[in-house]
C-alpha positions in Angstrom: -29.0 -15.4 -10.8 -27.2 -18.4 -9.1 -23.9 -20.2 -10.4 -22.3 -18.8 -13.5 -18.4 -18.7 -13.2 -16.5 -21.5 -14.0 -13.0 -22.4 -14.8 -11.2 -21.7 -18.0 -10.1 -24.9 -18.1 -13.3 -27.1 -17.0 -16.6 -26.1 -16.9 -18.0 -28.8 -14.6 -17.9 -26.8 -11.7 -19.8 -23.5 -11.2 -19.6 -20.8 -8.6 -21.4 -17.5 -8.1 -19.6 -14.4 -8.7 -19.2 -13.7 -4.9 -17.3 -17.3 -4.5 -15.4 -16.7 -7.4 -14.1 -13.4 -6.2 -13.6 -14.8 -2.9 -11.7 -18.0 -4.5 -9.3 -15.9 -6.8 -8.5 -18.3 -8.8 -10.1 -21.9 -9.6 -9.2 -24.8 -8.0 -7.3 -26.4 -11.1 -5.3 -23.4 -11.7 -7.6 -21.9 -14.4 -9.2 -18.3 -14.1 -13.2 -18.0 -13.8 -14.7 -16.9 -16.6 -18.7 -16.6 -17.0 -20.4 -17.9 -20.6 -23.2 -15.1 -19.8 -20.8 -12.8 -21.5 -22.2 -14.1 -25.0 -25.2 -12.5 -24.2 -25.1 -9.6 -21.6 -25.3 -6.2 -22.9 -24.5 -3.1 -21.4 -26.8 -0.5 -23.3 -24.7 2.5 -24.7 -27.5 5.0 -24.7 -27.6 4.7 -20.8 -23.7 5.0 -20.5 -23.4 7.9 -22.6 -25.9 10.0 -20.6 -24.4 9.3 -17.1 -21.3 9.7 -15.2 -18.7 7.1 -13.9 -20.6 6.2 -10.9 -23.4 5.2 -12.8 -22.0 3.5 -15.2 -19.6 1.6 -12.6 -23.3 0.6 -11.1 -24.4 -0.8 -14.4 -21.4 -2.5 -15.4 -20.8 -4.4 -11.9 -24.6 -5.3 -11.7 -24.3 -6.9 -15.5 -20.9 -8.9 -14.4 -21.5 -9.8 -11.0 -25.4 -10.8 -10.9 -25.5 -11.9 -7.5 -24.7 -8.8 -6.0 -28.1 -7.1 -5.3 -28.3 -3.4 -6.6 -28.0 -1.9 -3.2 -24.4 -3.5 -2.4 -23.0 -2.7 -5.7 -24.3 0.6 -5.0 -22.2 0.9 -1.5 -19.2 -0.6 -3.4 -19.1 2.4 -5.8 -19.7 4.8 -3.1 -16.9 4.0 -1.5 -14.5 3.0 -3.9 -14.9 6.1 -6.1 -15.0 8.9 -3.4 -12.6 11.4 -2.2 -9.9 9.4 -2.1 -9.6 10.4 -5.9 -8.4 13.8 -6.8 -10.8 14.4 -9.8 -14.3 14.2 -9.9 -14.5 12.3 -13.5 -12.5 9.7 -11.5 -10.6 8.6 -15.0 -11.0 12.0 -17.0 -10.1 12.0 -21.1 -7.9 15.0 -22.2 -6.9 15.7 -25.5 -3.3 14.1 -26.6 -2.6 15.6 -30.1 -5.0 14.7 -32.2 -5.4 11.4 -30.3 -6.9 11.2 -26.7 -5.3 10.5 -23.2 -7.7 8.3 -20.5 -5.8 9.0 -17.3 -6.3 6.2 -15.0 -4.0 7.6 -12.3 -6.0 9.9 -10.2 -6.6 7.4 -7.2 -5.0 7.2 -4.0 -1.9 5.6 -5.1 -1.4 7.1 -8.5 -1.6 4.1 -11.0 -4.4 2.7 -12.8 -4.9 -0.4 -10.3 -6.8 2.0 -8.0 -9.7 1.8 -10.1 -9.9 -2.0 -9.4 -8.4 -2.3 -6.0 -10.3 0.4 -4.1 -13.3 -1.6 -5.2 -12.3 -5.1 -4.7 -12.0 -5.1 -0.9 -15.4 -3.8 -0.9 -16.7 -6.7 -3.1 -14.6 -9.4 -1.0 -16.3 -7.6 2.3 -19.7 -8.1 0.7 -18.8 -11.5 -0.4 -18.0 -12.6 3.2 -20.9 -11.0 4.8 -19.1 -10.5 8.1 -18.4 -14.2 8.8 -17.4 -17.0 7.2 -13.5 -17.6 6.8 -10.9 -14.9 7.1 -9.1 -14.0 3.7 -5.5 -13.5 3.3 -4.7 -11.8 -0.2 -1.7 -13.0 -1.4 -0.5 -10.7 -4.8 2.6 -10.6 -6.8 3.0 -7.3 -8.0 5.4 -6.0 -10.9 5.1 -2.4 -8.9 2.0 -0.8 -9.0 -0.9 -4.2 -7.6 1.1 -4.2 -4.7 0.6 -0.5 -3.0 -2.7 -0.6 -4.6 -3.6 -3.9 -3.2 -1.9 -2.7 0.5 -3.8 0.5 0.3 -7.3 -1.2 -0.6 -7.1 -3.9 1.9 -5.1 -2.1 5.0 -7.6 -2.6 8.1 -10.3 -4.2 6.1 -12.0 -6.4 9.0 -11.6 -10.1 8.5 -8.7 -9.7 5.7 -5.2 -9.7 5.4 -2.8 -9.0 2.8 0.5 -10.0 1.4 2.4 -8.4 -1.2 5.4 -9.9 -3.1 7.5 -7.6 -5.5 11.2 -8.6 -7.4 13.9 -7.8 -5.3 15.5 -4.7 -7.4 13.1 -4.6 -10.5 10.6 -1.7 -9.3 11.4 1.9 -9.0 12.0 3.3 -5.9 8.9 5.3 -5.7 7.1 2.3 -6.2 9.0 0.4 -3.1 8.8 2.9 -0.8 4.7 3.2 -1.4 5.0 -0.6 -0.5 7.6 -0.8 2.3 6.1 2.4 4.2 2.7 1.2 4.1 0.8 1.2 7.5 -1.6 -1.5 9.0 -1.6 -4.6 11.4 -2.8 -7.0 8.7 -0.4 -6.1 5.9 3.3 -7.7 5.1 5.2 -7.1 2.2 8.3 -8.9 1.0 11.0 -8.4 -1.8 12.0 -12.1 -3.6 15.2 -12.6 -5.2 14.4 -12.9 -8.6 11.5 -11.5 -11.4 7.9 -11.0 -11.5 7.5 -13.9 -13.2 9.3 -15.5 -10.4 6.8 -14.1 -7.9 3.6 -14.6 -9.8 4.4 -18.2 -10.6 5.2 -19.0 -7.0 1.7 -17.7 -5.9 0.2 -19.8 -8.2 1.6 -22.6 -6.8 1.1 -21.2 -3.3 -3.0 -21.3 -4.2 -2.5 -24.5 -6.0 -0.5 -26.2 -2.4 -3.3 -28.3 -0.5 -1.5 -28.9 2.1 -0.6 -25.0 3.4 -4.8 -24.9 2.3 -5.7 -27.5 5.0 -3.3 -25.9 7.6 -4.7 -22.6 6.9 -8.4 -23.8 6.7 -8.0 -25.8 10.2 -7.5 -22.1 11.4 -10.0 -20.4 9.7 -8.2 -18.9 7.1 -8.9 -19.1 3.2 -6.6 -17.6 0.4 -7.2 -15.1 -2.5 -5.7 -12.9 -4.8 -5.9 -9.2 -5.8 -3.9 -9.6 -9.3 -6.2 -9.8 -12.3 -6.5 -13.3 -12.1 -9.1 -12.4 -10.0 -12.8 -11.5 -11.5 -12.9 -9.2 -9.0 -9.7 -7.2 -10.0 -11.0 -7.0 -13.7 -14.3 -6.4 -13.6 -14.1 -2.9 -12.2 -11.8 -2.2 -14.9 -14.4 -2.6 -17.6 -16.2 0.6 -16.2 -13.2 3.2 -17.8 -14.0 1.9 -20.9 -17.3 2.6 -21.6 -17.1 6.0 -19.2 -14.1 7.3 -21.4 -16.4 6.4 -24.6 -19.3 8.3 -23.0 -17.1 11.4 -22.4 -16.0 11.3 -26.1 -19.7 11.6 -27.3 -20.1 14.1 -24.7 -17.3 16.0 -26.2 -18.7 15.4 -29.8 -15.8 13.7 -30.8 -17.5 10.6 -31.7 -21.4 9.9 -32.3 -23.1 7.1 -30.2 -22.6 4.0 -32.2 -19.0 5.3 -33.9 -16.0 2.9 -33.2 -12.8 3.8 -31.1 -9.2 2.3 -31.1 -7.8 1.5 -27.9 -4.1 1.4 -27.0 -3.2 -0.5 -24.2 0.5 -0.5 -22.4 0.0 -4.2 -21.1 2.5 -6.9 -19.3 -0.1 -9.2 -17.8 -3.0 -8.7 -20.3 -5.5 -7.6 -17.8 -6.0 -3.9 -18.9 -6.6 -5.0 -22.3 -8.7 -7.9 -21.4 -11.2 -5.4 -19.8 -11.6 -3.6 -23.4 -12.3 -7.1 -24.5 -14.8 -7.6 -22.1 -16.3 -4.0 -22.8 -16.5 -5.0 -26.6 -18.4 -8.2 -25.7 -20.7 -6.3 -23.8 -21.7 -3.7 -26.7 -18.6 -1.3 -26.7 -18.3 -0.2 -30.2 -14.5 -1.0 -30.5 -12.5 -0.7 -34.0 -9.0 -2.3 -32.1 -7.6 -3.1 -28.9 -3.7 -2.4 -29.5 -1.8 -4.2 -27.1 1.6 -2.2 -26.4 4.7 -4.4 -25.4 8.0 -2.8 -24.1 11.2 -4.8 -25.0 9.4 -7.8 -23.0 7.4 -8.4 -26.3 5.9 -12.1 -25.6 2.4 -10.5 -26.5 3.7 -8.8 -29.6 4.9 -12.0 -30.6 2.0 -13.9 -29.6 -0.3 -11.7 -31.7 2.0 -11.7 -34.7 3.0 -15.4 -34.9 0.4 -17.7 -33.1 3.1 -18.7 -30.9 3.4 -17.9 -27.1 7.1 -18.5 -25.9 8.4 -17.4 -22.7 11.4 -19.0 -23.6 13.5 -15.6 -24.0 15.9 -13.2 -22.4 14.0 -11.1 -19.5 14.8 -7.4 -20.1 14.8 -4.9 -17.1 13.4 -1.8 -18.7 12.1 1.9 -17.5 8.6 0.7 -17.7 8.9 -2.5 -15.2 5.1 -2.8 -14.7 5.3 -4.6 -17.8 8.3 -6.9 -17.2 6.7 -9.8 -17.7 7.3 -12.8 -19.5 3.8 -14.9 -18.6 0.9 -13.1 -19.0 -1.9 -14.7 -16.9 -5.0 -13.1 -18.3 -4.2 -14.3 -21.6 -5.8 -17.6 -20.7 -9.3 -16.0 -20.2 -8.8 -14.7 -23.9 -8.0 -18.2 -25.5 -11.1 -19.6 -24.1 -13.8 -17.0 -25.5 -11.4 -17.0 -29.0 -11.8 -20.8 -29.4 -15.3 -20.6 -28.5 -15.3 -21.8 -24.5 -12.8 -24.7 -25.5 -11.9 -25.7 -22.0 -9.5 -28.8 -23.0 -7.8 -26.6 -25.7 -7.0 -24.1 -23.0 -5.8 -26.7 -20.4 -3.7 -28.3 -23.2 -2.1 -24.7 -24.0 -1.5 -24.3 -20.3 0.2 -27.4 -19.7 2.7 -27.1 -22.7 2.9 -23.6 -21.2 4.1 -24.7 -18.1 6.3 -27.9 -19.2 7.4 -26.7 -22.5 7.4 -23.2 -21.9 5.7 -22.3 -24.9 2.4 -23.2 -27.0 0.8 -22.3 -30.4 -3.0 -21.9 -31.2 -4.9 -22.8 -33.5 -5.2 -20.7 -36.5 -9.0 -20.3 -36.2 -8.5 -19.0 -32.7 -5.4 -17.1 -34.1 -7.9 -15.3 -36.6 -10.6 -14.8 -34.2 -8.2 -12.7 -32.0 -6.9 -11.0 -34.5 -10.2 -9.6 -35.6 -10.1 -7.2 -32.4 -6.5 -7.2 -31.4 -3.2 -5.3 -32.6 0.0 -4.9 -31.4 3.3 -2.9 -31.4 6.6 -2.8 -29.3 9.0 0.0 -27.7 12.4 -0.5 -26.5 13.4 2.0 -23.9 14.9 4.6 -26.4 11.4 4.3 -28.1 10.0 5.1 -24.9 12.1 7.9 -23.6 11.8 9.8 -27.5 8.1 9.3 -26.6 8.1 11.2 -23.3 10.7 13.9 -24.7 8.4 14.6 -27.9 4.9 14.2 -26.1 6.3 17.1 -23.5 8.0 19.3 -25.7 5.4 18.9 -28.5 2.0 18.3 -27.1 2.7 20.0 -23.5 1.9 16.3 -21.8 4.0 15.0 -19.6 3.6 11.1 -19.3 5.3 7.7 -17.6 7.3 5.3 -19.6 4.2 2.8 -19.2 2.0 5.6 -21.3 5.3 6.4 -23.4 5.3 2.6 -24.7 1.7 2.9 -25.8 2.2 6.5 -27.3 4.8 5.0 -29.7 3.2 2.4 -30.7 -0.1 4.2 -31.5 1.9 6.6 -33.4 3.1 4.2 -35.5 -0.3 2.7 -36.3 -1.7 3.8 -39.4 -4.9 5.8 -38.9 -8.1 4.5 -40.1 -10.9 6.9 -39.4 -11.8 5.8 -35.8 -10.6 8.2 -32.9 -8.3 6.6 -30.8 -7.3 6.8 -26.7 -4.1 6.1 -25.2 -4.4 4.5 -21.6 -2.4 6.2 -19.3 -1.5 4.0 -16.4 0.4 5.8 -13.7 1.7 9.1 -12.7 4.9 10.0 -14.3 6.1 11.2 -10.6 5.9 7.5 -9.8 9.4 7.1 -12.2 10.4 10.7 -11.9 14.3 10.1 -12.3 13.6 8.1 -15.7 11.2 11.0 -16.9 13.7 13.4 -16.0 16.4 12.0 -17.9 14.2 11.0 -21.1 13.5 15.0 -21.0 17.4 15.3 -21.6 18.6 16.1 -17.9 21.3 14.9 -15.9 20.4 12.8 -13.0 23.8 11.7 -11.6 24.0 11.4 -8.4 20.4 12.4 -7.5 17.8 10.4 -5.3 14.1 9.8 -6.8 13.0 12.9 -4.6 15.8 15.1 -5.8 14.6 14.2 -9.1 10.9 14.8 -8.3 11.7 18.4 -7.2 13.7 19.0 -10.7 10.8 17.4 -12.9 8.7 19.9 -10.9 10.7 22.9 -11.7 11.5 22.1 -15.5 7.9 21.2 -16.1 5.8 23.1 -13.9 3.7 20.3 -12.8 3.4 19.3 -9.5 4.2 15.9 -7.7 1.1 14.1 -6.2 0.9 14.6 -2.3 0.9 10.9 -1.8 3.8 10.2 -4.0 5.9 13.2 -2.4 5.2 12.6 1.2 7.2 9.4 0.9 10.3 11.0 1.1 9.4 11.5 5.4 8.0 7.6 5.4 9.1 5.0 7.6 10.5 1.8 6.1 8.2 -0.8 8.2 8.7 -4.0 5.7 12.2 -4.8 5.1 11.9 -8.9 4.4 13.6 -10.5 1.4 13.6 -14.0 0.5 14.3 -16.5 -2.3 11.2 -18.0 -4.0 10.9 -21.1 -2.3 10.3 -19.7 1.0 7.1 -17.5 -0.2 5.3 -19.9 0.7 6.3 -19.8 4.5 6.1 -16.2 4.3 2.7 -16.5 3.8 1.6 -18.8 6.5 3.9 -16.9 9.2 1.9 -13.7 8.0 -1.7 -15.3 8.4 -0.5 -16.6 12.3 0.5 -12.9 12.8 -2.6 -11.4 11.2 -5.3 -13.6 12.6 -3.9 -15.8 15.3 
């Protein structure tokens, strides 16, 4: 297989999956997609008879066909090894009459590890030990940053620069980033929201003058956000593997449809489920669970995407997003590959702050997607009730999905709630939701109290942060992010 990825906004220029992964984003600002997704299939019978590692090799070999089988196998072995605290990698466990897909057993205790332990390895193979050096530039609403730092730290020929919204991530999330070791890493807080960070990162990628200066020094920029197809493809694995686990448990028979409820802000996690469905996974519904920043729920209800709304700082900060980048890929597929329409909609979003999709596109989307929302009170109640009634401790993002799932009428399909982070990443809010007073307590005092109250144990990598040294204390305005990237490239590579 040679050229088979192109931009959502133009089908004129095709690239290999390796080239798409190294670039991160298309030159015209669009996201890379493959029309082969219409015909490719992952054999369900094979998936149901094997474990996570074998399914990862199968899924990645299907979505990234110019990687040789031995290259994929090596990447899988390295990405899903002893750094995971579960042999299953992403185990499925009971959640009352539903199921919980635990995606937080990796080194940074968040679902982003599934992709960001893989992406550096995919990039290293694509570089083949030569060519330009790569600076990863990524915006994070909390979890992507640390997962990217952990995955890329020390990778030869690669640097990583992470921006996060100042004061708008949990203390644990912040400490995970600012204590990161490594000579090739850079971290900076930005005065603004995640959308400010993400929007400026996209502008940095489109800055031709910056690209020319970096190219002269042998450096290119790429992304670790889910706009990079190398971030998205590995996430498809856990949908197939979760289904296989349900089959082996006897909860479903091969071929039965399953509903997945996904807490999402940037739309990457749930889009991976859509890719799985297109590859042949029997998916009844993909339920988009939004917090108070419910731009996605409104879009799925009305067909109008409107980012012109108040921004809410919530207890589920990784979902505090008003511009959901990966939705662009869904628009491409739901419109039948209409690049002109997608380009027009993205232009409307950039210029007017909103767009409305044609009825035919909305109907196609609604055939698979449902939605719901939870405010902070709903989220706290879900944390409390899930612990008291089911003896399961969940984080605020998972609780958003749990609340939404509980409000949806059952249709006979088995239902899986995606659990995207350890509750100990948000121990203060989880402890408050359980009715405890946290006044005057820092996150680590709350961590200790949560352990005592629930009899659970905080992951060692989170508990150990209390002894970590702050190594990255930079703060900048949005307008200075490009300059920060350039200085990071000079420090890391020159």
